[in-house]
HTML snippet that shows the backbone in 3Dmol.js (N, CA, C, O; Angstrom):
<script src="https://3Dmol.org/build/3Dmol-min.js"></script>
<div id="view" style="width:600px;height:400px;position:relative"></div>
<script>
const pdb = `
ATOM      1  N   UNK A   1       4.735 -22.348  14.448  1.00  0.00           N
ATOM      2  CA  UNK A   1       5.207 -21.736  12.791  1.00  0.00           C
ATOM      3  C   UNK A   1       6.398 -20.793  12.897  1.00  0.00           C
ATOM      4  O   UNK A   1       6.486 -19.911  13.750  1.00  0.00           O
ATOM      5  N   UNK A   2       7.355 -21.066  11.910  1.00  0.00           N
ATOM      6  CA  UNK A   2       8.306 -20.145  12.129  1.00  0.00           C
ATOM      7  C   UNK A   2       8.091 -19.011  11.485  1.00  0.00           C
ATOM      8  O   UNK A   2       7.404 -18.838  10.478  1.00  0.00           O
ATOM      9  N   UNK A   3       8.776 -18.148  12.175  1.00  0.00           N
ATOM     10  CA  UNK A   3       9.056 -16.777  11.683  1.00  0.00           C
ATOM     11  C   UNK A   3       8.645 -16.903   9.477  1.00  0.00           C
ATOM     12  O   UNK A   3       8.705 -17.786   8.621  1.00  0.00           O
ATOM     13  N   UNK A   4       8.319 -15.633   9.522  1.00  0.00           N
ATOM     14  CA  UNK A   4       8.399 -16.011   7.529  1.00  0.00           C
ATOM     15  C   UNK A   4      10.385 -15.019   7.741  1.00  0.00           C
ATOM     16  O   UNK A   4      11.368 -15.600   7.283  1.00  0.00           O
ATOM     17  N   UNK A   5      10.524 -13.800   8.361  1.00  0.00           N
ATOM     18  CA  UNK A   5      11.595 -12.991   8.011  1.00  0.00           C
ATOM     19  C   UNK A   5      11.664 -12.385   7.050  1.00  0.00           C
ATOM     20  O   UNK A   5      12.499 -12.558   6.163  1.00  0.00           O
ATOM     21  N   UNK A   6      11.252 -12.001   7.059  1.00  0.00           N
ATOM     22  CA  UNK A   6      10.669 -10.723   5.524  1.00  0.00           C
ATOM     23  C   UNK A   6       9.796 -10.305   5.892  1.00  0.00           C
ATOM     24  O   UNK A   6       8.857 -10.847   6.476  1.00  0.00           O
ATOM     25  N   UNK A   7      10.064  -8.609   5.433  1.00  0.00           N
ATOM     26  CA  UNK A   7       8.925  -7.260   4.966  1.00  0.00           C
ATOM     27  C   UNK A   7       8.338  -7.715   4.091  1.00  0.00           C
ATOM     28  O   UNK A   7       8.797  -7.793   2.951  1.00  0.00           O
ATOM     29  N   UNK A   8       6.755  -8.268   4.568  1.00  0.00           N
ATOM     30  CA  UNK A   8       6.189  -8.063   3.714  1.00  0.00           C
ATOM     31  C   UNK A   8       5.357  -7.187   2.400  1.00  0.00           C
ATOM     32  O   UNK A   8       4.805  -7.381   1.317  1.00  0.00           O
ATOM     33  N   UNK A   9       5.719  -6.097   3.375  1.00  0.00           N
ATOM     34  CA  UNK A   9       5.661  -4.424   2.625  1.00  0.00           C
ATOM     35  C   UNK A   9       6.045  -4.835   1.005  1.00  0.00           C
ATOM     36  O   UNK A   9       5.360  -4.424   0.069  1.00  0.00           O
ATOM     37  N   UNK A  10       7.333  -5.773   0.808  1.00  0.00           N
ATOM     38  CA  UNK A  10       8.178  -4.985  -0.100  1.00  0.00           C
ATOM     39  C   UNK A  10       7.448  -6.119  -1.185  1.00  0.00           C
ATOM     40  O   UNK A  10       7.075  -7.192  -0.712  1.00  0.00           O
ATOM     41  N   UNK A  11       7.324  -5.934  -2.152  1.00  0.00           N
ATOM     42  CA  UNK A  11       6.698  -6.835  -3.272  1.00  0.00           C
ATOM     43  C   UNK A  11       7.326  -8.545  -3.822  1.00  0.00           C
ATOM     44  O   UNK A  11       6.713  -9.587  -4.054  1.00  0.00           O
ATOM     45  N   UNK A  12       8.655  -8.231  -3.871  1.00  0.00           N
ATOM     46  CA  UNK A  12       8.809  -9.476  -4.274  1.00  0.00           C
ATOM     47  C   UNK A  12       9.050 -10.494  -3.283  1.00  0.00           C
ATOM     48  O   UNK A  12       9.434 -11.572  -3.736  1.00  0.00           O
ATOM     49  N   UNK A  13       8.881 -10.378  -1.752  1.00  0.00           N
ATOM     50  CA  UNK A  13       9.152 -10.613  -0.536  1.00  0.00           C
ATOM     51  C   UNK A  13       7.598 -11.712  -0.431  1.00  0.00           C
ATOM     52  O   UNK A  13       7.490 -12.791   0.152  1.00  0.00           O
ATOM     53  N   UNK A  14       6.610 -10.989  -1.182  1.00  0.00           N
ATOM     54  CA  UNK A  14       5.270 -12.146  -0.768  1.00  0.00           C
ATOM     55  C   UNK A  14       5.267 -12.975  -1.598  1.00  0.00           C
ATOM     56  O   UNK A  14       4.184 -13.554  -1.510  1.00  0.00           O
ATOM     57  N   UNK A  15       6.172 -13.617  -2.799  1.00  0.00           N
ATOM     58  CA  UNK A  15       6.243 -13.933  -3.236  1.00  0.00           C
ATOM     59  C   UNK A  15       5.767 -16.121  -2.847  1.00  0.00           C
ATOM     60  O   UNK A  15       4.952 -16.989  -3.158  1.00  0.00           O
ATOM     61  N   UNK A  16       6.760 -15.939  -2.172  1.00  0.00           N
ATOM     62  CA  UNK A  16       6.948 -17.094  -1.154  1.00  0.00           C
ATOM     63  C   UNK A  16       5.783 -18.228   0.384  1.00  0.00           C
ATOM     64  O   UNK A  16       5.543 -19.254   1.021  1.00  0.00           O
ATOM     65  N   UNK A  17       5.495 -16.575  -0.016  1.00  0.00           N
ATOM     66  CA  UNK A  17       4.832 -16.010   1.530  1.00  0.00           C
ATOM     67  C   UNK A  17       3.892 -17.855   2.188  1.00  0.00           C
ATOM     68  O   UNK A  17       4.070 -18.607   3.146  1.00  0.00           O
ATOM     69  N   UNK A  18       3.153 -17.832   1.258  1.00  0.00           N
ATOM     70  CA  UNK A  18       1.947 -19.033   1.503  1.00  0.00           C
ATOM     71  C   UNK A  18       2.683 -20.310   1.590  1.00  0.00           C
ATOM     72  O   UNK A  18       2.031 -21.248   2.048  1.00  0.00           O
ATOM     73  N   UNK A  19       4.393 -20.633   1.108  1.00  0.00           N
ATOM     74  CA  UNK A  19       4.939 -22.018   1.147  1.00  0.00           C
ATOM     75  C   UNK A  19       4.855 -22.045   2.881  1.00  0.00           C
ATOM     76  O   UNK A  19       4.711 -23.219   3.221  1.00  0.00           O
ATOM     77  N   UNK A  20       4.890 -21.339   3.805  1.00  0.00           N
ATOM     78  CA  UNK A  20       5.386 -21.173   4.852  1.00  0.00           C
ATOM     79  C   UNK A  20       4.568 -21.948   5.547  1.00  0.00           C
ATOM     80  O   UNK A  20       5.058 -22.752   6.340  1.00  0.00           O
ATOM     81  N   UNK A  21       2.914 -21.837   5.354  1.00  0.00           N
ATOM     82  CA  UNK A  21       2.248 -22.683   5.927  1.00  0.00           C
ATOM     83  C   UNK A  21       1.455 -23.722   5.557  1.00  0.00           C
ATOM     84  O   UNK A  21       0.794 -23.665   4.520  1.00  0.00           O
ATOM     85  N   UNK A  22       1.435 -25.144   6.646  1.00  0.00           N
ATOM     86  CA  UNK A  22       1.765 -26.392   6.028  1.00  0.00           C
ATOM     87  C   UNK A  22      -0.028 -26.866   5.395  1.00  0.00           C
ATOM     88  O   UNK A  22      -0.104 -27.565   4.385  1.00  0.00           O
ATOM     89  N   UNK A  23      -1.017 -26.508   5.943  1.00  0.00           N
ATOM     90  CA  UNK A  23      -2.362 -26.558   5.857  1.00  0.00           C
ATOM     91  C   UNK A  23      -2.448 -25.578   4.405  1.00  0.00           C
ATOM     92  O   UNK A  23      -2.189 -24.377   4.321  1.00  0.00           O
ATOM     93  N   UNK A  24      -3.005 -26.736   3.050  1.00  0.00           N
ATOM     94  CA  UNK A  24      -3.498 -26.643   2.337  1.00  0.00           C
ATOM     95  C   UNK A  24      -4.578 -25.570   1.931  1.00  0.00           C
ATOM     96  O   UNK A  24      -4.824 -25.378   0.740  1.00  0.00           O
ATOM     97  N   UNK A  25      -5.383 -24.695   3.184  1.00  0.00           N
ATOM     98  CA  UNK A  25      -6.628 -24.130   3.175  1.00  0.00           C
ATOM     99  C   UNK A  25      -5.949 -23.262   3.865  1.00  0.00           C
ATOM    100  O   UNK A  25      -6.765 -22.348   3.980  1.00  0.00           O
ATOM    101  N   UNK A  26      -5.171 -22.993   4.306  1.00  0.00           N
ATOM    102  CA  UNK A  26      -4.370 -22.027   5.070  1.00  0.00           C
ATOM    103  C   UNK A  26      -3.892 -21.198   3.794  1.00  0.00           C
ATOM    104  O   UNK A  26      -4.344 -20.137   3.365  1.00  0.00           O
ATOM    105  N   UNK A  27      -2.938 -21.916   3.354  1.00  0.00           N
ATOM    106  CA  UNK A  27      -2.152 -21.844   2.259  1.00  0.00           C
ATOM    107  C   UNK A  27      -2.722 -20.664   0.808  1.00  0.00           C
ATOM    108  O   UNK A  27      -2.291 -19.655   0.249  1.00  0.00           O
ATOM    109  N   UNK A  28      -3.926 -21.584   0.714  1.00  0.00           N
ATOM    110  CA  UNK A  28      -4.905 -21.158  -0.485  1.00  0.00           C
ATOM    111  C   UNK A  28      -4.928 -19.368   0.163  1.00  0.00           C
ATOM    112  O   UNK A  28      -4.206 -18.482  -0.296  1.00  0.00           O
ATOM    113  N   UNK A  29      -5.738 -19.215   1.077  1.00  0.00           N
ATOM    114  CA  UNK A  29      -6.207 -18.325   1.883  1.00  0.00           C
ATOM    115  C   UNK A  29      -4.715 -16.840   2.147  1.00  0.00           C
ATOM    116  O   UNK A  29      -4.713 -15.609   2.173  1.00  0.00           O
ATOM    117  N   UNK A  30      -3.695 -17.918   2.286  1.00  0.00           N
ATOM    118  CA  UNK A  30      -2.516 -16.113   2.297  1.00  0.00           C
ATOM    119  C   UNK A  30      -2.665 -16.052   0.612  1.00  0.00           C
ATOM    120  O   UNK A  30      -2.542 -14.888   0.232  1.00  0.00           O
ATOM    121  N   UNK A  31      -2.880 -16.928  -0.405  1.00  0.00           N
ATOM    122  CA  UNK A  31      -2.425 -16.843  -2.321  1.00  0.00           C
ATOM    123  C   UNK A  31      -3.159 -15.595  -1.951  1.00  0.00           C
ATOM    124  O   UNK A  31      -2.634 -14.501  -1.744  1.00  0.00           O
ATOM    125  N   UNK A  32      -4.367 -15.865  -1.894  1.00  0.00           N
ATOM    126  CA  UNK A  32      -6.180 -14.890  -2.297  1.00  0.00           C
ATOM    127  C   UNK A  32      -5.506 -14.047  -1.288  1.00  0.00           C
ATOM    128  O   UNK A  32      -4.977 -13.250  -2.063  1.00  0.00           O
ATOM    129  N   UNK A  33      -5.104 -13.608   0.033  1.00  0.00           N
ATOM    130  CA  UNK A  33      -4.793 -12.253   0.525  1.00  0.00           C
ATOM    131  C   UNK A  33      -3.374 -11.390  -0.024  1.00  0.00           C
ATOM    132  O   UNK A  33      -3.147 -10.260   0.407  1.00  0.00           O
ATOM    133  N   UNK A  34      -2.454 -12.068  -1.026  1.00  0.00           N
ATOM    134  CA  UNK A  34      -1.523 -11.843  -1.484  1.00  0.00           C
ATOM    135  C   UNK A  34      -2.392 -10.969  -2.062  1.00  0.00           C
ATOM    136  O   UNK A  34      -2.878  -9.878  -1.765  1.00  0.00           O
ATOM    137  N   UNK A  35      -2.458 -11.748  -2.978  1.00  0.00           N
ATOM    138  CA  UNK A  35      -3.096 -11.479  -4.615  1.00  0.00           C
ATOM    139  C   UNK A  35      -3.708  -9.882  -4.722  1.00  0.00           C
ATOM    140  O   UNK A  35      -3.343  -9.168  -5.657  1.00  0.00           O
ATOM    141  N   UNK A  36      -4.447  -9.495  -3.927  1.00  0.00           N
ATOM    142  CA  UNK A  36      -5.448  -9.075  -3.277  1.00  0.00           C
ATOM    143  C   UNK A  36      -4.585  -7.729  -2.446  1.00  0.00           C
ATOM    144  O   UNK A  36      -5.063  -6.603  -2.579  1.00  0.00           O
ATOM    145  N   UNK A  37      -3.655  -7.864  -1.827  1.00  0.00           N
ATOM    146  CA  UNK A  37      -2.354  -6.964  -1.405  1.00  0.00           C
ATOM    147  C   UNK A  37      -1.772  -6.626  -3.016  1.00  0.00           C
ATOM    148  O   UNK A  37      -1.588  -5.410  -3.070  1.00  0.00           O
ATOM    149  N   UNK A  38      -1.492  -7.148  -4.073  1.00  0.00           N
ATOM    150  CA  UNK A  38      -0.702  -6.432  -5.473  1.00  0.00           C
ATOM    151  C   UNK A  38      -1.878  -5.849  -6.040  1.00  0.00           C
ATOM    152  O   UNK A  38      -1.860  -5.126  -7.036  1.00  0.00           O
ATOM    153  N   UNK A  39      -3.020  -6.206  -5.322  1.00  0.00           N
ATOM    154  CA  UNK A  39      -4.432  -5.546  -6.781  1.00  0.00           C
ATOM    155  C   UNK A  39      -4.250  -3.988  -5.997  1.00  0.00           C
ATOM    156  O   UNK A  39      -4.166  -2.925  -6.612  1.00  0.00           O
ATOM    157  N   UNK A  40      -4.213  -4.134  -4.549  1.00  0.00           N
ATOM    158  CA  UNK A  40      -4.521  -2.959  -3.867  1.00  0.00           C
ATOM    159  C   UNK A  40      -3.593  -1.889  -3.712  1.00  0.00           C
ATOM    160  O   UNK A  40      -3.747  -0.763  -3.240  1.00  0.00           O
ATOM    161  N   UNK A  41      -2.531  -2.498  -4.235  1.00  0.00           N
ATOM    162  CA  UNK A  41      -1.141  -1.681  -4.608  1.00  0.00           C
ATOM    163  C   UNK A  41      -0.849  -1.143  -5.696  1.00  0.00           C
ATOM    164  O   UNK A  41      -0.079  -0.185  -5.760  1.00  0.00           O
ATOM    165  N   UNK A  42      -1.601  -1.847  -7.041  1.00  0.00           N
ATOM    166  CA  UNK A  42      -2.040  -0.905  -8.187  1.00  0.00           C
ATOM    167  C   UNK A  42      -2.939   0.303  -8.202  1.00  0.00           C
ATOM    168  O   UNK A  42      -2.694   1.394  -8.718  1.00  0.00           O
ATOM    169  N   UNK A  43      -3.977  -0.058  -7.576  1.00  0.00           N
ATOM    170  CA  UNK A  43      -4.862   0.594  -7.197  1.00  0.00           C
ATOM    171  C   UNK A  43      -4.634   1.981  -6.474  1.00  0.00           C
ATOM    172  O   UNK A  43      -5.042   3.098  -6.793  1.00  0.00           O
ATOM    173  N   UNK A  44      -3.877   1.585  -5.432  1.00  0.00           N
ATOM    174  CA  UNK A  44      -3.712   2.779  -4.618  1.00  0.00           C
ATOM    175  C   UNK A  44      -2.318   3.716  -5.342  1.00  0.00           C
ATOM    176  O   UNK A  44      -2.147   4.913  -5.113  1.00  0.00           O
ATOM    177  N   UNK A  45      -1.665   3.109  -5.987  1.00  0.00           N
ATOM    178  CA  UNK A  45      -0.379   3.595  -6.824  1.00  0.00           C
ATOM    179  C   UNK A  45      -1.164   4.662  -7.636  1.00  0.00           C
ATOM    180  O   UNK A  45      -0.871   5.857  -7.604  1.00  0.00           O
ATOM    181  N   UNK A  46      -2.305   4.078  -8.454  1.00  0.00           N
ATOM    182  CA  UNK A  46      -2.738   4.732  -9.595  1.00  0.00           C
ATOM    183  C   UNK A  46      -3.331   6.298  -9.150  1.00  0.00           C
ATOM    184  O   UNK A  46      -3.281   7.316  -9.840  1.00  0.00           O
ATOM    185  N   UNK A  47      -3.920   6.138  -7.736  1.00  0.00           N
ATOM    186  CA  UNK A  47      -5.133   7.260  -6.771  1.00  0.00           C
ATOM    187  C   UNK A  47      -3.703   7.919  -6.137  1.00  0.00           C
ATOM    188  O   UNK A  47      -3.957   9.119  -6.246  1.00  0.00           O
ATOM    189  N   UNK A  48      -2.597   7.852  -5.648  1.00  0.00           N
ATOM    190  CA  UNK A  48      -1.207   8.651  -5.222  1.00  0.00           C
ATOM    191  C   UNK A  48      -0.997   9.268  -6.419  1.00  0.00           C
ATOM    192  O   UNK A  48      -0.911  10.470  -6.165  1.00  0.00           O
ATOM    193  N   UNK A  49      -0.843   9.047  -7.818  1.00  0.00           N
ATOM    194  CA  UNK A  49      -0.849   9.851  -8.937  1.00  0.00           C
ATOM    195  C   UNK A  49      -1.948  10.419  -9.169  1.00  0.00           C
ATOM    196  O   UNK A  49      -1.733  11.623  -9.309  1.00  0.00           O
ATOM    197  N   UNK A  50      -2.767  10.232  -9.255  1.00  0.00           N
ATOM    198  CA  UNK A  50      -3.911  11.278  -9.759  1.00  0.00           C
ATOM    199  C   UNK A  50      -4.102  12.415  -8.672  1.00  0.00           C
ATOM    200  O   UNK A  50      -4.230  13.578  -9.057  1.00  0.00           O
ATOM    201  N   UNK A  51      -4.120  12.134  -7.446  1.00  0.00           N
ATOM    202  CA  UNK A  51      -4.896  13.259  -6.447  1.00  0.00           C
ATOM    203  C   UNK A  51      -3.993  14.680  -6.471  1.00  0.00           C
ATOM    204  O   UNK A  51      -4.509  15.795  -6.536  1.00  0.00           O
ATOM    205  N   UNK A  52      -2.389  14.399  -6.401  1.00  0.00           N
ATOM    206  CA  UNK A  52      -2.044  15.386  -6.846  1.00  0.00           C
ATOM    207  C   UNK A  52      -2.273  16.145  -7.544  1.00  0.00           C
ATOM    208  O   UNK A  52      -2.103  17.283  -7.107  1.00  0.00           O
ATOM    209  N   UNK A  53      -2.724  16.042  -8.838  1.00  0.00           N
ATOM    210  CA  UNK A  53      -3.410  16.337 -10.320  1.00  0.00           C
ATOM    211  C   UNK A  53      -4.419  17.334 -10.135  1.00  0.00           C
ATOM    212  O   UNK A  53      -4.665  18.413 -10.674  1.00  0.00           O
ATOM    213  N   UNK A  54      -5.011  16.558  -9.076  1.00  0.00           N
ATOM    214  CA  UNK A  54      -6.433  17.383  -8.540  1.00  0.00           C
ATOM    215  C   UNK A  54      -6.720  18.452  -8.134  1.00  0.00           C
ATOM    216  O   UNK A  54      -7.773  19.090  -8.149  1.00  0.00           O
ATOM    217  N   UNK A  55      -5.592  18.680  -7.701  1.00  0.00           N
ATOM    218  CA  UNK A  55      -5.385  19.735  -6.144  1.00  0.00           C
ATOM    219  C   UNK A  55      -5.446  21.446  -7.075  1.00  0.00           C
ATOM    220  O   UNK A  55      -4.700  22.074  -7.826  1.00  0.00           O
ATOM    221  N   UNK A  56      -6.751  21.621  -6.477  1.00  0.00           N
ATOM    222  CA  UNK A  56      -6.964  23.611  -7.668  1.00  0.00           C
ATOM    223  C   UNK A  56      -5.934  23.780  -6.759  1.00  0.00           C
ATOM    224  O   UNK A  56      -5.483  23.252  -5.743  1.00  0.00           O
ATOM    225  N   UNK A  57      -5.601  25.294  -7.966  1.00  0.00           N
ATOM    226  CA  UNK A  57      -4.697  26.241  -7.627  1.00  0.00           C
ATOM    227  C   UNK A  57      -4.934  27.232  -6.253  1.00  0.00           C
ATOM    228  O   UNK A  57      -3.999  27.925  -5.850  1.00  0.00           O
ATOM    229  N   UNK A  58      -5.760  27.237  -5.828  1.00  0.00           N
ATOM    230  CA  UNK A  58      -5.870  27.742  -4.094  1.00  0.00           C
ATOM    231  C   UNK A  58      -5.165  26.999  -3.463  1.00  0.00           C
ATOM    232  O   UNK A  58      -4.251  27.406  -2.746  1.00  0.00           O
ATOM    233  N   UNK A  59      -5.432  25.921  -3.603  1.00  0.00           N
ATOM    234  CA  UNK A  59      -5.328  24.944  -2.353  1.00  0.00           C
ATOM    235  C   UNK A  59      -4.238  24.218  -2.768  1.00  0.00           C
ATOM    236  O   UNK A  59      -4.205  23.002  -2.579  1.00  0.00           O
ATOM    237  N   UNK A  60      -2.831  25.142  -3.617  1.00  0.00           N
ATOM    238  CA  UNK A  60      -1.697  24.002  -3.526  1.00  0.00           C
ATOM    239  C   UNK A  60      -0.861  24.537  -2.392  1.00  0.00           C
ATOM    240  O   UNK A  60      -0.133  23.752  -1.786  1.00  0.00           O
ATOM    241  N   UNK A  61      -0.912  25.950  -2.018  1.00  0.00           N
ATOM    242  CA  UNK A  61       0.043  26.073  -0.623  1.00  0.00           C
ATOM    243  C   UNK A  61      -0.448  25.437   0.896  1.00  0.00           C
ATOM    244  O   UNK A  61      -0.045  25.521   2.056  1.00  0.00           O
ATOM    245  N   UNK A  62      -1.490  24.799   0.221  1.00  0.00           N
ATOM    246  CA  UNK A  62      -2.064  24.415   2.092  1.00  0.00           C
ATOM    247  C   UNK A  62      -1.759  23.128   1.843  1.00  0.00           C
ATOM    248  O   UNK A  62      -1.023  22.608   2.682  1.00  0.00           O
ATOM    249  N   UNK A  63      -2.135  22.407   0.869  1.00  0.00           N
ATOM    250  CA  UNK A  63      -1.037  21.181   0.003  1.00  0.00           C
ATOM    251  C   UNK A  63      -0.017  21.141   0.787  1.00  0.00           C
ATOM    252  O   UNK A  63       0.090  20.428   1.785  1.00  0.00           O
ATOM    253  N   UNK A  64       1.095  22.222   0.193  1.00  0.00           N
ATOM    254  CA  UNK A  64       2.521  22.090   0.041  1.00  0.00           C
ATOM    255  C   UNK A  64       2.618  22.169   1.995  1.00  0.00           C
ATOM    256  O   UNK A  64       3.470  21.513   2.594  1.00  0.00           O
ATOM    257  N   UNK A  65       1.780  22.912   2.601  1.00  0.00           N
ATOM    258  CA  UNK A  65       1.461  23.098   3.841  1.00  0.00           C
ATOM    259  C   UNK A  65       1.841  21.835   4.745  1.00  0.00           C
ATOM    260  O   UNK A  65       2.845  21.554   5.400  1.00  0.00           O
ATOM    261  N   UNK A  66       0.332  21.037   4.455  1.00  0.00           N
ATOM    262  CA  UNK A  66       0.094  19.732   5.254  1.00  0.00           C
ATOM    263  C   UNK A  66       1.327  18.505   4.447  1.00  0.00           C
ATOM    264  O   UNK A  66       1.832  17.509   4.967  1.00  0.00           O
ATOM    265  N   UNK A  67       1.452  18.857   3.545  1.00  0.00           N
ATOM    266  CA  UNK A  67       2.692  17.124   2.991  1.00  0.00           C
ATOM    267  C   UNK A  67       3.947  17.620   3.117  1.00  0.00           C
ATOM    268  O   UNK A  67       4.949  17.159   2.570  1.00  0.00           O
ATOM    269  N   UNK A  68       3.861  19.139   4.282  1.00  0.00           N
ATOM    270  CA  UNK A  68       5.366  19.118   5.289  1.00  0.00           C
ATOM    271  C   UNK A  68       5.335  18.842   6.303  1.00  0.00           C
ATOM    272  O   UNK A  68       6.190  19.129   7.141  1.00  0.00           O
ATOM    273  N   UNK A  69       4.216  18.138   6.502  1.00  0.00           N
ATOM    274  CA  UNK A  69       4.039  17.535   8.150  1.00  0.00           C
ATOM    275  C   UNK A  69       4.664  16.274   7.780  1.00  0.00           C
ATOM    276  O   UNK A  69       4.440  15.500   6.849  1.00  0.00           O
ATOM    277  N   UNK A  70       5.760  16.251   9.027  1.00  0.00           N
ATOM    278  CA  UNK A  70       6.231  14.556   8.976  1.00  0.00           C
ATOM    279  C   UNK A  70       4.823  13.230   8.786  1.00  0.00           C
ATOM    280  O   UNK A  70       3.811  13.562   9.404  1.00  0.00           O
ATOM    281  N   UNK A  71       4.778  12.692   8.488  1.00  0.00           N
ATOM    282  CA  UNK A  71       3.859  10.940   8.601  1.00  0.00           C
ATOM    283  C   UNK A  71       2.244  11.593   8.014  1.00  0.00           C
ATOM    284  O   UNK A  71       1.114  11.498   8.492  1.00  0.00           O
ATOM    285  N   UNK A  72       2.680  12.146   6.996  1.00  0.00           N
ATOM    286  CA  UNK A  72       1.063  13.452   6.240  1.00  0.00           C
ATOM    287  C   UNK A  72       1.884  13.124   5.257  1.00  0.00           C
ATOM    288  O   UNK A  72       3.027  13.564   5.140  1.00  0.00           O
ATOM    289  N   UNK A  73       1.202  12.138   4.318  1.00  0.00           N
ATOM    290  CA  UNK A  73       1.268  11.713   2.828  1.00  0.00           C
ATOM    291  C   UNK A  73       0.435  12.315   1.765  1.00  0.00           C
ATOM    292  O   UNK A  73      -0.446  13.073   2.170  1.00  0.00           O
ATOM    293  N   UNK A  74       0.540  12.117   0.360  1.00  0.00           N
ATOM    294  CA  UNK A  74       0.143  13.406  -0.496  1.00  0.00           C
ATOM    295  C   UNK A  74      -1.278  13.259  -0.433  1.00  0.00           C
ATOM    296  O   UNK A  74      -2.025  14.232  -0.537  1.00  0.00           O
ATOM    297  N   UNK A  75      -1.917  11.431  -0.174  1.00  0.00           N
ATOM    298  CA  UNK A  75      -3.162  11.180  -0.346  1.00  0.00           C
ATOM    299  C   UNK A  75      -4.145  12.197   1.004  1.00  0.00           C
ATOM    300  O   UNK A  75      -5.084  12.961   0.784  1.00  0.00           O
ATOM    301  N   UNK A  76      -3.634  11.915   2.111  1.00  0.00           N
ATOM    302  CA  UNK A  76      -3.960  12.019   3.995  1.00  0.00           C
ATOM    303  C   UNK A  76      -3.662  14.226   3.476  1.00  0.00           C
ATOM    304  O   UNK A  76      -4.483  15.097   3.764  1.00  0.00           O
ATOM    305  N   UNK A  77      -2.383  14.464   2.764  1.00  0.00           N
ATOM    306  CA  UNK A  77      -3.226  15.734   2.834  1.00  0.00           C
ATOM    307  C   UNK A  77      -3.959  16.680   1.644  1.00  0.00           C
ATOM    308  O   UNK A  77      -4.164  17.893   1.703  1.00  0.00           O
ATOM    309  N   UNK A  78      -4.178  16.066   0.919  1.00  0.00           N
ATOM    310  CA  UNK A  78      -5.787  15.897   0.408  1.00  0.00           C
ATOM    311  C   UNK A  78      -6.836  16.085   0.874  1.00  0.00           C
ATOM    312  O   UNK A  78      -7.523  17.100   0.984  1.00  0.00           O
ATOM    313  N   UNK A  79      -7.010  14.774   1.244  1.00  0.00           N
ATOM    314  CA  UNK A  79      -8.059  14.639   2.275  1.00  0.00           C
ATOM    315  C   UNK A  79      -8.175  15.627   3.606  1.00  0.00           C
ATOM    316  O   UNK A  79      -9.099  15.967   4.345  1.00  0.00           O
ATOM    317  N   UNK A  80      -7.058  15.847   3.541  1.00  0.00           N
ATOM    318  CA  UNK A  80      -7.097  16.910   4.913  1.00  0.00           C
ATOM    319  C   UNK A  80      -8.170  18.640   3.952  1.00  0.00           C
ATOM    320  O   UNK A  80      -8.414  19.655   4.605  1.00  0.00           O
TER     321      UNK A  80
END
`;
const viewer = $3Dmol.createViewer("view");
viewer.addModel(pdb, "pdb");
viewer.setStyle({}, {cartoon: {color: "spectrum"}});
viewer.zoomTo();
viewer.render();
</script>
């Protein structure tokens, strides 16, 4: 199987990924997975926007410190 050669994290690279698979059953499964990933991207984007707004005033300094740690994004900083 040849490499896809694209980063699938980029939304525009996911459009034709199913074409790389000759078996129609596998192709359909890949199409479903790509559709699920698109839905998750949208939902996680909404969560990422809503969570920082929900941080309460006393927690803002703690959130800022956690968010400054390399590798900790907004969501994980809020969870911690």
